[in-house]
Backbone and ligand atoms as CSV (ligand in chain L), in Angstrom:
chain,resi,resn,atom,element,x,y,z
A,1,MET,N,N,19.569,-3.757,47.992
A,1,MET,CA,C,18.804,-2.946,47.026
A,1,MET,C,C,17.498,-2.627,47.486
A,2,ILE,N,N,16.974,-1.405,47.284
A,2,ILE,CA,C,15.609,-1.102,47.677
A,2,ILE,C,C,14.568,-1.278,46.595
A,3,ALA,N,N,13.560,-2.016,46.825
A,3,ALA,CA,C,12.524,-2.101,45.811
A,3,ALA,C,C,11.189,-1.611,46.329
A,4,VAL,N,N,10.483,-1.049,45.244
A,4,VAL,CA,C,9.090,-0.538,45.599
A,4,VAL,C,C,8.072,-1.405,45.033
A,5,TYR,N,N,7.146,-1.858,45.800
A,5,TYR,CA,C,5.990,-2.658,45.286
A,5,TYR,C,C,4.770,-1.805,45.296
A,6,PRO,N,N,4.347,-1.273,44.222
A,6,PRO,CA,C,3.304,-0.344,44.210
A,6,PRO,C,C,1.935,-1.084,43.777
A,7,GLY,N,N,0.765,-0.431,44.204
A,7,GLY,CA,C,-0.431,-1.077,43.996
A,7,GLY,C,C,-1.641,-0.185,44.597
A,8,SER,N,N,-2.775,-0.640,44.359
A,8,SER,CA,C,-3.989,0.122,45.020
A,8,SER,C,C,-4.316,-0.630,46.238
A,9,PHE,N,N,-4.136,-1.867,46.363
A,9,PHE,CA,C,-4.359,-2.730,47.603
A,9,PHE,C,C,-5.658,-2.288,48.241
A,10,ASP,N,N,-6.749,-2.425,47.452
A,10,ASP,CA,C,-8.055,-1.938,47.927
A,10,ASP,C,C,-9.142,-3.079,47.793
A,11,PRO,N,N,-8.966,-4.080,48.794
A,11,PRO,CA,C,-7.952,-4.141,49.850
A,11,PRO,C,C,-6.850,-5.144,49.326
A,12,MET,N,N,-5.871,-5.414,50.291
A,12,MET,CA,C,-4.920,-6.367,50.002
A,12,MET,C,C,-5.383,-7.743,50.062
A,13,THR,N,N,-4.816,-8.626,49.301
A,13,THR,CA,C,-5.322,-9.987,49.323
A,13,THR,C,C,-4.201,-10.866,49.722
A,14,ASN,N,N,-4.391,-12.234,49.822
A,14,ASN,CA,C,-3.242,-13.111,50.080
A,14,ASN,C,C,-2.282,-13.213,48.913
A,15,GLY,N,N,-2.819,-12.879,47.730
A,15,GLY,CA,C,-1.855,-12.882,46.679
A,15,GLY,C,C,-0.775,-11.587,46.761
A,16,HIS,N,N,-1.352,-10.555,47.240
A,16,HIS,CA,C,-0.390,-9.345,47.524
A,16,HIS,C,C,0.553,-9.800,48.618
A,17,LEU,N,N,0.119,-10.535,49.613
A,17,LEU,CA,C,1.012,-10.869,50.748
A,17,LEU,C,C,2.088,-11.934,50.207
A,18,ASP,N,N,1.659,-12.722,49.403
A,18,ASP,CA,C,2.582,-13.827,48.900
A,18,ASP,C,C,3.734,-12.989,48.111
A,19,LEU,N,N,3.295,-12.039,47.344
A,19,LEU,CA,C,4.269,-11.254,46.578
A,19,LEU,C,C,5.204,-10.375,47.397
A,20,ILE,N,N,4.716,-9.904,48.432
A,20,ILE,CA,C,5.498,-8.964,49.365
A,20,ILE,C,C,6.654,-10.022,50.087
A,21,GLU,N,N,6.090,-11.138,50.322
A,21,GLU,CA,C,7.092,-12.100,51.047
A,21,GLU,C,C,8.105,-12.519,50.207
A,22,ARG,N,N,7.816,-12.791,48.897
A,22,ARG,CA,C,8.789,-13.130,47.820
A,22,ARG,C,C,9.755,-12.094,47.648
A,23,ALA,N,N,9.259,-10.748,47.480
A,23,ALA,CA,C,10.083,-9.647,47.260
A,23,ALA,C,C,11.118,-9.511,48.502
A,24,ALA,N,N,10.497,-9.698,49.626
A,24,ALA,CA,C,11.317,-9.424,50.874
A,24,ALA,C,C,12.440,-10.449,50.925
A,25,SER,N,N,12.214,-11.521,50.307
A,25,SER,CA,C,13.316,-12.450,50.311
A,25,SER,C,C,14.472,-12.353,49.298
A,26,VAL,N,N,14.124,-11.431,48.320
A,26,VAL,CA,C,15.050,-11.135,47.283
A,26,VAL,C,C,15.799,-9.754,47.478
A,27,PHE,N,N,15.011,-8.785,47.925
A,27,PHE,CA,C,15.594,-7.343,48.129
A,27,PHE,C,C,15.904,-7.108,49.501
A,28,ASP,N,N,16.919,-6.177,49.734
A,28,ASP,CA,C,17.361,-5.824,50.997
A,28,ASP,C,C,16.194,-5.049,51.753
A,29,GLU,N,N,15.492,-4.327,50.999
A,29,GLU,CA,C,14.420,-3.547,51.588
A,29,GLU,C,C,13.139,-3.485,50.565
A,30,VAL,N,N,12.011,-3.590,51.063
A,30,VAL,CA,C,10.796,-3.504,50.248
A,30,VAL,C,C,9.900,-2.343,50.789
A,31,ILE,N,N,9.525,-1.440,49.963
A,31,ILE,CA,C,8.518,-0.431,50.308
A,31,ILE,C,C,7.284,-0.698,49.612
A,32,VAL,N,N,6.177,-1.075,50.323
A,32,VAL,CA,C,4.845,-1.322,49.751
A,32,VAL,C,C,4.339,0.087,49.602
A,33,ALA,N,N,3.955,0.640,48.346
A,33,ALA,CA,C,3.652,1.895,48.193
A,33,ALA,C,C,2.204,1.838,47.656
A,34,ILE,N,N,1.171,2.529,48.443
A,34,ILE,CA,C,-0.137,2.553,48.079
A,34,ILE,C,C,-0.469,3.799,47.203
A,35,ALA,N,N,-0.946,3.610,45.958
A,35,ALA,CA,C,-1.341,4.664,45.177
A,35,ALA,C,C,-2.928,4.926,45.262
A,36,PRO,N,N,-3.219,6.314,45.137
A,36,PRO,CA,C,-4.632,6.576,45.183
A,36,PRO,C,C,-5.185,6.064,43.982
A,37,ASN,N,N,-6.557,5.581,44.037
A,37,ASN,CA,C,-7.113,5.033,42.926
A,37,ASN,C,C,-7.585,6.179,41.906
A,38,VAL,N,N,-7.078,6.180,40.695
A,38,VAL,CA,C,-7.416,7.169,39.790
A,38,VAL,C,C,-8.682,6.750,39.014
A,39,GLY,N,N,-9.864,7.523,39.171
A,39,GLY,CA,C,-10.976,7.140,38.302
A,39,GLY,C,C,-11.850,6.057,38.882
A,40,LYS,N,N,-11.331,5.481,39.975
A,40,LYS,CA,C,-12.138,4.472,40.643
A,40,LYS,C,C,-12.529,4.902,42.115
A,41,GLU,N,N,-13.786,4.625,42.514
A,41,GLU,CA,C,-14.082,5.002,43.886
A,41,GLU,C,C,-13.724,3.832,44.757
A,42,PRO,N,N,-12.619,4.121,45.697
A,42,PRO,CA,C,-12.233,3.120,46.541
A,42,PRO,C,C,-13.050,2.680,47.667
A,43,LEU,N,N,-12.947,1.376,47.998
A,43,LEU,CA,C,-13.740,0.994,49.203
A,43,LEU,C,C,-13.147,1.432,50.466
A,44,PHE,N,N,-11.874,1.475,50.479
A,44,PHE,CA,C,-11.028,1.820,51.731
A,44,PHE,C,C,-10.104,3.082,51.338
A,45,THR,N,N,-10.124,4.028,52.429
A,45,THR,CA,C,-9.248,5.069,52.183
A,45,THR,C,C,-7.845,4.689,52.224
A,46,VAL,N,N,-6.911,5.467,51.713
A,46,VAL,CA,C,-5.504,5.124,51.830
A,46,VAL,C,C,-5.067,4.884,53.206
A,47,GLU,N,N,-5.438,5.642,54.174
A,47,GLU,CA,C,-5.055,5.426,55.481
A,47,GLU,C,C,-5.519,4.047,56.023
A,48,GLU,N,N,-6.686,3.745,55.591
A,48,GLU,CA,C,-7.299,2.321,56.068
A,48,GLU,C,C,-6.399,1.178,55.366
A,49,ARG,N,N,-6.160,1.408,53.959
A,49,ARG,CA,C,-5.384,0.503,53.395
A,49,ARG,C,C,-3.897,0.314,53.983
A,50,ARG,N,N,-3.377,1.346,54.386
A,50,ARG,CA,C,-2.109,1.463,54.972
A,50,ARG,C,C,-2.206,0.695,56.323
A,51,GLU,N,N,-3.158,0.975,57.134
A,51,GLU,CA,C,-3.229,0.272,58.391
A,51,GLU,C,C,-3.313,-1.215,58.292
A,52,MET,N,N,-4.075,-1.641,57.216
A,52,MET,CA,C,-4.293,-3.138,56.960
A,52,MET,C,C,-2.985,-3.798,56.579
A,53,LEU,N,N,-2.285,-3.074,55.593
A,53,LEU,CA,C,-0.919,-3.619,55.111
A,53,LEU,C,C,0.070,-3.666,56.278
A,54,SER,N,N,0.131,-2.599,57.037
A,54,SER,CA,C,1.099,-2.429,58.067
A,54,SER,C,C,0.803,-3.593,59.083
A,55,GLU,N,N,-0.351,-3.949,59.447
A,55,GLU,CA,C,-0.667,-4.921,60.499
A,55,GLU,C,C,-0.183,-6.191,59.870
A,56,VAL,N,N,-0.524,-6.537,58.596
A,56,VAL,CA,C,-0.146,-7.914,58.189
A,56,VAL,C,C,1.408,-7.930,57.873
A,57,CYS,N,N,2.037,-6.868,57.622
A,57,CYS,CA,C,3.364,-6.945,57.276
A,57,CYS,C,C,4.386,-6.666,58.506
A,58,ARG,N,N,3.715,-6.670,59.673
A,58,ARG,CA,C,4.497,-6.320,60.909
A,58,ARG,C,C,5.653,-7.276,61.233
A,59,GLY,N,N,5.429,-8.562,60.818
A,59,GLY,CA,C,6.505,-9.497,61.182
A,59,GLY,C,C,7.586,-9.540,60.046
A,60,LEU,N,N,7.595,-8.673,59.109
A,60,LEU,CA,C,8.529,-8.777,58.011
A,60,LEU,C,C,9.479,-7.611,58.176
A,61,ARG,N,N,10.688,-7.818,58.670
A,61,ARG,CA,C,11.537,-6.829,59.270
A,61,ARG,C,C,11.938,-5.828,58.234
A,62,ASN,N,N,12.114,-6.222,56.829
A,62,ASN,CA,C,12.655,-5.408,55.868
A,62,ASN,C,C,11.572,-4.918,54.944
A,63,VAL,N,N,10.354,-4.905,55.361
A,63,VAL,CA,C,9.116,-4.364,54.662
A,63,VAL,C,C,8.655,-3.212,55.400
A,64,SER,N,N,8.333,-2.014,54.690
A,64,SER,CA,C,7.713,-0.923,55.166
A,64,SER,C,C,6.493,-0.560,54.301
A,65,VAL,N,N,5.533,0.172,54.837
A,65,VAL,CA,C,4.269,0.607,54.089
A,65,VAL,C,C,4.194,2.023,53.961
A,66,ASP,N,N,3.984,2.516,52.747
A,66,ASP,CA,C,3.845,3.942,52.539
A,66,ASP,C,C,2.885,4.279,51.535
A,67,SER,N,N,2.519,5.481,51.215
A,67,SER,CA,C,1.616,5.841,50.103
A,67,SER,C,C,2.186,7.089,49.396
A,68,PHE,N,N,1.723,7.274,48.181
A,68,PHE,CA,C,2.353,8.310,47.382
A,68,PHE,C,C,1.336,8.857,46.439
A,69,ASP,N,N,1.531,10.062,45.894
A,69,ASP,CA,C,0.665,10.790,44.971
A,69,ASP,C,C,1.617,11.018,43.701
A,70,GLY,N,N,0.944,11.124,42.584
A,70,GLY,CA,C,1.850,11.523,41.436
A,70,GLY,C,C,2.467,10.323,40.788
A,71,LEU,N,N,3.521,10.524,40.066
A,71,LEU,CA,C,4.220,9.537,39.277
A,71,LEU,C,C,4.892,8.429,40.229
A,72,LEU,N,N,4.768,7.286,39.820
A,72,LEU,CA,C,5.467,6.095,40.513
A,72,LEU,C,C,6.968,6.363,40.518
A,73,VAL,N,N,7.489,6.667,39.267
A,73,VAL,CA,C,8.844,6.697,39.101
A,73,VAL,C,C,9.374,7.972,39.956
A,74,SER,N,N,8.755,8.992,40.072
A,74,SER,CA,C,9.220,10.143,40.921
A,74,SER,C,C,9.285,9.608,42.385
A,75,TYR,N,N,8.316,8.850,42.801
A,75,TYR,CA,C,8.330,8.405,44.158
A,75,TYR,C,C,9.614,7.399,44.345
A,76,VAL,N,N,9.801,6.457,43.451
A,76,VAL,CA,C,10.825,5.525,43.361
A,76,VAL,C,C,12.197,6.181,43.609
A,77,GLN,N,N,12.333,7.329,42.811
A,77,GLN,CA,C,13.675,7.997,42.806
A,77,GLN,C,C,13.829,8.694,44.119
A,78,LYS,N,N,12.761,9.279,44.653
A,78,LYS,CA,C,12.757,10.021,45.925
A,78,LYS,C,C,13.195,9.050,47.078
A,79,LYS,N,N,12.817,7.818,46.886
A,79,LYS,CA,C,13.107,6.830,48.021
A,79,LYS,C,C,14.477,6.193,47.693
A,80,ASN,N,N,15.277,6.626,46.783
A,80,ASN,CA,C,16.592,6.218,46.321
A,80,ASN,C,C,16.464,4.717,46.010
A,81,ALA,N,N,15.298,4.201,45.470
A,81,ALA,CA,C,15.167,2.890,44.947
A,81,ALA,C,C,15.508,2.739,43.474
A,82,ARG,N,N,15.754,1.509,43.091
A,82,ARG,CA,C,16.129,1.410,41.565
A,82,ARG,C,C,15.093,0.457,40.974
A,83,VAL,N,N,14.257,-0.296,41.904
A,83,VAL,CA,C,13.565,-1.301,41.194
A,83,VAL,C,C,11.968,-1.154,41.645
A,84,ILE,N,N,11.170,-1.373,40.662
A,84,ILE,CA,C,9.775,-1.475,40.896
A,84,ILE,C,C,9.419,-2.983,40.786
A,85,VAL,N,N,8.782,-3.517,41.825
A,85,VAL,CA,C,8.432,-4.964,41.680
A,85,VAL,C,C,6.923,-5.007,41.422
A,86,LYS,N,N,6.632,-5.900,40.473
A,86,LYS,CA,C,5.203,-6.069,40.185
A,86,LYS,C,C,4.946,-7.625,40.179
A,87,GLY,N,N,3.837,-8.001,40.370
A,87,GLY,CA,C,3.368,-9.430,40.339
A,87,GLY,C,C,2.725,-9.728,38.970
A,88,LEU,N,N,3.016,-10.872,38.335
A,88,LEU,CA,C,2.354,-11.409,37.219
A,88,LEU,C,C,1.614,-12.476,37.572
A,89,ARG,N,N,0.267,-12.523,37.296
A,89,ARG,CA,C,-0.593,-13.570,37.769
A,89,ARG,C,C,-0.922,-14.648,36.550
A,90,ALA,N,N,-1.186,-13.961,35.450
A,90,ALA,CA,C,-1.485,-14.769,34.283
A,90,ALA,C,C,-1.260,-14.072,33.021
A,91,VAL,N,N,-1.300,-14.655,31.775
A,91,VAL,CA,C,-0.953,-14.070,30.623
A,91,VAL,C,C,-1.795,-12.695,30.356
A,92,SER,N,N,-3.040,-12.735,30.959
A,92,SER,CA,C,-3.987,-11.539,30.825
A,92,SER,C,C,-3.335,-10.375,31.541
A,93,ASP,N,N,-2.416,-10.471,32.424
A,93,ASP,CA,C,-1.790,-9.304,33.089
A,93,ASP,C,C,-0.849,-8.747,32.221
A,94,PHE,N,N,-0.306,-9.473,31.282
A,94,PHE,CA,C,1.057,-9.117,30.644
A,94,PHE,C,C,0.873,-7.800,29.820
A,95,GLN,N,N,-0.140,-7.662,28.958
A,95,GLN,CA,C,-0.231,-6.447,28.141
A,95,GLN,C,C,-0.156,-5.189,29.014
A,96,TYR,N,N,-0.856,-5.109,29.978
A,96,TYR,CA,C,-1.120,-3.986,30.872
A,96,TYR,C,C,0.300,-3.678,31.620
A,97,GLU,N,N,0.868,-4.696,32.118
A,97,GLU,CA,C,1.997,-4.545,32.922
A,97,GLU,C,C,3.265,-4.208,31.851
A,98,PHE,N,N,3.242,-4.677,30.745
A,98,PHE,CA,C,4.220,-4.544,29.689
A,98,PHE,C,C,4.182,-2.945,29.413
A,99,GLU,N,N,3.028,-2.503,29.160
A,99,GLU,CA,C,2.780,-1.003,28.773
A,99,GLU,C,C,3.381,-0.215,29.884
A,100,MET,N,N,2.903,-0.593,31.184
A,100,MET,CA,C,3.343,0.259,32.353
A,100,MET,C,C,4.779,0.244,32.511
A,101,ALA,N,N,5.483,-0.847,32.364
A,101,ALA,CA,C,6.903,-1.035,32.543
A,101,ALA,C,C,7.633,-0.128,31.513
A,102,LEU,N,N,7.227,-0.232,30.238
A,102,LEU,CA,C,7.803,0.554,29.283
A,102,LEU,C,C,7.586,1.931,29.320
A,103,THR,N,N,6.380,2.358,29.772
A,103,THR,CA,C,6.049,3.797,30.163
A,103,THR,C,C,7.022,4.263,31.239
A,104,ASN,N,N,7.143,3.538,32.295
A,104,ASN,CA,C,7.998,3.950,33.452
A,104,ASN,C,C,9.479,3.945,33.023
A,105,ARG,N,N,9.883,3.082,32.156
A,105,ARG,CA,C,11.284,3.178,31.605
A,105,ARG,C,C,11.510,4.368,30.752
A,106,ARG,N,N,10.548,4.638,29.972
A,106,ARG,CA,C,10.623,5.918,29.201
A,106,ARG,C,C,10.772,7.230,30.163
A,107,LEU,N,N,9.991,7.160,31.212
A,107,LEU,CA,C,10.056,8.297,32.107
A,107,LEU,C,C,11.301,8.331,32.922
A,108,ALA,N,N,11.821,7.252,33.337
A,108,ALA,CA,C,12.962,7.066,34.122
A,108,ALA,C,C,13.700,5.964,33.711
A,109,PRO,N,N,14.759,6.059,32.835
A,109,PRO,CA,C,15.488,4.928,32.346
A,109,PRO,C,C,16.354,4.137,33.277
A,110,SER,N,N,16.622,4.737,34.453
A,110,SER,CA,C,17.464,4.114,35.453
A,110,SER,C,C,16.633,3.148,36.371
A,111,VAL,N,N,15.284,3.258,36.395
A,111,VAL,CA,C,14.456,2.512,37.241
A,111,VAL,C,C,14.087,1.226,36.473
A,112,GLU,N,N,14.399,0.064,37.068
A,112,GLU,CA,C,14.086,-1.284,36.339
A,112,GLU,C,C,12.749,-1.800,37.059
A,113,THR,N,N,11.869,-2.468,36.090
A,113,THR,CA,C,10.723,-3.157,36.659
A,113,THR,C,C,11.106,-4.600,36.641
A,114,VAL,N,N,10.838,-5.312,37.757
A,114,VAL,CA,C,11.137,-6.568,37.971
A,114,VAL,C,C,9.888,-7.407,38.243
A,115,PHE,N,N,9.613,-8.461,37.510
A,115,PHE,CA,C,8.317,-9.131,37.749
A,115,PHE,C,C,8.462,-10.439,38.481
A,116,LEU,N,N,7.719,-10.672,39.436
A,116,LEU,CA,C,7.704,-11.948,40.096
A,116,LEU,C,C,6.445,-12.594,39.875
A,117,MET,N,N,6.489,-13.902,39.735
A,117,MET,CA,C,5.214,-14.812,39.394
A,117,MET,C,C,4.582,-15.020,40.662
A,118,THR,N,N,3.335,-14.757,40.784
A,118,THR,CA,C,2.564,-15.160,42.016
A,118,THR,C,C,2.492,-16.708,42.179
A,119,SER,N,N,2.220,-17.111,43.396
A,119,SER,CA,C,2.087,-18.564,43.592
A,119,SER,C,C,0.860,-19.040,42.875
A,120,ALA,N,N,0.860,-20.252,42.303
A,120,ALA,CA,C,-0.188,-20.668,41.557
A,120,ALA,C,C,-1.606,-20.708,42.312
A,121,ASP,N,N,-1.479,-20.724,43.608
A,121,ASP,CA,C,-2.672,-20.787,44.478
A,121,ASP,C,C,-3.458,-19.445,44.303
A,122,TYR,N,N,-2.744,-18.403,43.987
A,122,TYR,CA,C,-3.447,-16.953,44.020
A,122,TYR,C,C,-3.439,-16.477,42.476
A,123,SER,N,N,-3.064,-17.261,41.484
A,123,SER,CA,C,-3.082,-16.742,40.160
A,123,SER,C,C,-4.281,-16.173,39.580
A,124,TYR,N,N,-5.417,-16.487,40.295
A,124,TYR,CA,C,-6.777,-15.995,39.672
A,124,TYR,C,C,-7.191,-14.910,40.691
A,125,LEU,N,N,-6.617,-14.535,41.666
A,125,LEU,CA,C,-7.025,-13.612,42.843
A,125,LEU,C,C,-6.847,-12.123,42.526
A,126,SER,N,N,-7.847,-11.346,42.808
A,126,SER,CA,C,-7.669,-9.900,42.762
A,126,SER,C,C,-8.515,-9.208,43.720
A,127,SER,N,N,-8.194,-8.002,43.963
A,127,SER,CA,C,-8.961,-7.294,45.012
A,127,SER,C,C,-10.421,-7.095,44.674
A,128,SER,N,N,-10.631,-6.928,43.335
A,128,SER,CA,C,-11.964,-6.791,42.888
A,128,SER,C,C,-12.767,-8.115,43.042
A,129,LEU,N,N,-12.263,-9.140,42.879
A,129,LEU,CA,C,-12.775,-10.494,43.069
A,129,LEU,C,C,-13.264,-10.626,44.596
A,130,VAL,N,N,-12.255,-10.325,45.398
A,130,VAL,CA,C,-12.465,-10.583,46.877
A,130,VAL,C,C,-13.640,-9.548,47.324
A,131,LYS,N,N,-13.647,-8.269,46.761
A,131,LYS,CA,C,-14.702,-7.313,47.158
A,131,LYS,C,C,-16.129,-7.942,46.608
A,132,GLU,N,N,-16.073,-8.394,45.473
A,132,GLU,CA,C,-17.332,-8.939,44.928
A,132,GLU,C,C,-17.931,-10.122,45.712
A,133,ILE,N,N,-17.007,-10.965,46.004
A,133,ILE,CA,C,-17.396,-12.142,46.875
A,133,ILE,C,C,-18.075,-11.686,48.126
A,134,ALA,N,N,-17.281,-10.879,48.857
A,134,ALA,CA,C,-17.720,-10.275,50.112
A,134,ALA,C,C,-18.946,-9.473,50.000
A,135,ALA,N,N,-19.177,-8.720,49.013
A,135,ALA,CA,C,-20.350,-7.973,48.869
A,135,ALA,C,C,-21.644,-8.735,48.615
A,136,LEU,N,N,-21.418,-10.057,48.027
A,136,LEU,CA,C,-22.541,-10.885,47.690
A,136,LEU,C,C,-22.633,-12.011,48.833
A,137,GLY,N,N,-22.064,-11.754,49.855
A,137,GLY,CA,C,-22.225,-12.550,51.075
A,137,GLY,C,C,-21.369,-13.947,51.132
A,138,GLY,N,N,-20.533,-14.007,50.266
A,138,GLY,CA,C,-19.652,-15.157,50.261
A,138,GLY,C,C,-18.367,-15.074,51.288
A,139,SER,N,N,-17.747,-16.110,51.457
A,139,SER,CA,C,-16.645,-16.059,52.494
A,139,SER,C,C,-15.319,-15.838,51.618
A,140,VAL,N,N,-14.500,-15.007,52.258
A,140,VAL,CA,C,-13.183,-14.792,51.599
A,140,VAL,C,C,-12.070,-15.411,52.378
A,141,GLN,N,N,-12.441,-16.376,53.170
A,141,GLN,CA,C,-11.412,-17.004,54.024
A,141,GLN,C,C,-10.404,-17.580,53.146
A,142,GLY,N,N,-9.147,-17.414,53.498
A,142,GLY,CA,C,-8.024,-18.004,52.544
A,142,GLY,C,C,-7.690,-17.194,51.402
A,143,LEU,N,N,-8.546,-16.082,51.019
A,143,LEU,CA,C,-8.223,-15.274,49.980
A,143,LEU,C,C,-7.585,-13.884,50.405
A,144,ALA,N,N,-7.892,-13.452,51.680
A,144,ALA,CA,C,-7.447,-12.349,52.282
A,144,ALA,C,C,-7.059,-12.527,53.636
A,145,PRO,N,N,-6.058,-11.817,54.261
A,145,PRO,CA,C,-5.758,-12.018,55.623
A,145,PRO,C,C,-7.007,-11.775,56.561
A,146,GLU,N,N,-6.996,-12.529,57.718
A,146,GLU,CA,C,-8.157,-12.406,58.593
A,146,GLU,C,C,-8.591,-11.019,58.859
A,147,SER,N,N,-7.595,-10.249,59.196
A,147,SER,CA,C,-7.854,-8.837,59.706
A,147,SER,C,C,-8.580,-8.038,58.524
A,148,VAL,N,N,-8.115,-8.400,57.345
A,148,VAL,CA,C,-8.858,-7.634,56.131
A,148,VAL,C,C,-10.140,-8.161,56.012
A,149,GLU,N,N,-10.380,-9.460,56.164
A,149,GLU,CA,C,-11.682,-10.086,56.031
A,149,GLU,C,C,-12.683,-9.426,56.916
A,150,GLU,N,N,-12.309,-9.109,58.147
A,150,GLU,CA,C,-13.093,-8.479,59.216
A,150,GLU,C,C,-13.508,-7.078,58.730
A,151,LYS,N,N,-12.429,-6.325,58.281
A,151,LYS,CA,C,-12.688,-4.926,57.823
A,151,LYS,C,C,-13.506,-4.929,56.667
A,152,LEU,N,N,-13.498,-5.892,55.809
A,152,LEU,CA,C,-14.464,-5.998,54.583
A,152,LEU,C,C,-15.820,-6.194,55.135
A,153,LYS,N,N,-15.953,-7.085,56.079
A,153,LYS,CA,C,-17.412,-7.382,56.586
A,153,LYS,C,C,-17.999,-6.152,57.073
A,154,GLN,N,N,-17.139,-5.267,58.012
A,154,GLN,CA,C,-17.602,-4.150,58.711
A,154,GLN,C,C,-18.093,-3.132,57.614
A,155,ARG,N,N,-17.115,-2.874,56.581
A,155,ARG,CA,C,-17.486,-1.887,55.583
A,155,ARG,C,C,-18.690,-2.232,54.811
A,156,LEU,N,N,-18.928,-3.535,54.459
A,156,LEU,CA,C,-20.066,-3.888,53.647
A,156,LEU,C,C,-21.283,-3.830,54.545
A,157,GLN,N,N,-21.185,-4.107,55.767
A,157,GLN,CA,C,-22.367,-3.963,56.671
A,157,GLN,C,C,-22.721,-2.436,56.810
A,158,GLU,N,N,-21.804,-1.611,56.915
A,158,GLU,CA,C,-21.975,-0.187,57.091
A,158,GLU,C,C,-22.821,0.277,55.790
A,159,ALA,N,N,-22.409,-0.327,54.682
A,159,ALA,CA,C,-23.009,0.125,53.416
A,159,ALA,C,C,-24.477,-0.425,53.344
A,160,VAL,N,N,-24.694,-1.589,53.886
A,160,VAL,CA,C,-26.140,-2.039,53.827
A,160,VAL,C,C,-26.894,-1.229,54.864
A,161,ARG,N,N,-26.373,-0.930,56.057
A,161,ARG,CA,C,-27.160,-0.001,56.888
A,161,ARG,C,C,-27.445,1.319,56.364
A,162,ARG,N,N,-26.487,1.846,55.732
A,162,ARG,CA,C,-26.660,3.153,55.043
A,162,ARG,C,C,-27.759,3.198,54.047
A,163,ASP,N,N,-27.870,2.018,53.215
A,163,ASP,CA,C,-28.799,1.923,52.141
A,163,ASP,C,C,-30.214,1.494,52.517
A,164,THR,N,N,-30.314,1.035,53.914
A,164,THR,CA,C,-31.603,0.493,54.354
A,164,THR,C,C,-32.389,1.685,54.952
A,165,PRO,N,N,-33.558,2.005,54.391
A,165,PRO,CA,C,-34.365,3.124,54.851
A,165,PRO,C,C,-34.841,2.832,56.340
L,1,LIG,O1,O,-2.924,-2.404,41.818
L,1,LIG,P1,P,-2.992,-1.646,40.633
L,1,LIG,O2,O,-4.178,-0.782,40.534
L,1,LIG,O3,O,-2.830,-2.592,39.408
L,1,LIG,O4,O,-1.688,-0.603,40.647
L,1,LIG,C1,C,-1.524,0.253,39.517
L,1,LIG,C2,C,-0.459,1.202,39.907
L,1,LIG,C3,C,-0.835,1.988,41.135
L,1,LIG,C4,C,0.925,0.557,40.033
L,1,LIG,C5,C,-0.298,2.273,38.769
L,1,LIG,O5,O,-1.562,2.828,38.438
L,1,LIG,C6,C,0.642,3.363,39.012
L,1,LIG,O6,O,1.870,3.290,38.845
L,1,LIG,N1,N,0.137,4.685,39.376
L,1,LIG,C7,C,1.019,5.794,39.642
L,1,LIG,C8,C,0.735,6.854,38.569
L,1,LIG,C9,C,1.847,6.665,37.454
L,1,LIG,O7,O,3.002,6.666,37.668
L,1,LIG,N2,N,1.400,6.449,36.207
L,1,LIG,C10,C,2.174,6.172,35.052
L,1,LIG,C11,C,2.785,4.866,34.984
L,1,LIG,S1,S,2.136,3.910,33.662
């Protein structure tokens, strides 16, 4: 069975990686699908996010990385997948995820949303938190893959250079 794991991944964290590995052990094929950020200015372009995810997922033989525009359920159907995989970190995720799952079911009743619990180690982790720590000069070691950590540092240094007269 093919599953689609959608998200912004701006940037990916170790929490995302944990979810991808769990999904890859359950489903025959997992497509990690990057959605453009609607209404948010992203730190990384879709192409940059795709490169980071592809590099980190290289060793996972049944995982591929892609991006999509438009409705998630249309993309899922185009890929002949039947399942959307989402991660649940804490109760605070539930309301938002519940609304999205029901909306997606309304749009495409044959597509199921399956929730996997993140590992307790990453239950508090988000891309926003990782970006904030890095922007304020903290270390994100252990929170994001090393290659992502490097890209974050580069991007934030570029921003400092741009803003320094
Ligand atoms: O990582 P995120 O930002 O929580 O991911 C949210 C995402 C990309 C899964 C969600 O915004 C999405 O599905 N976007 C595609 C547009 C869509 O289908 N919207 C209607 C579904 S509620």
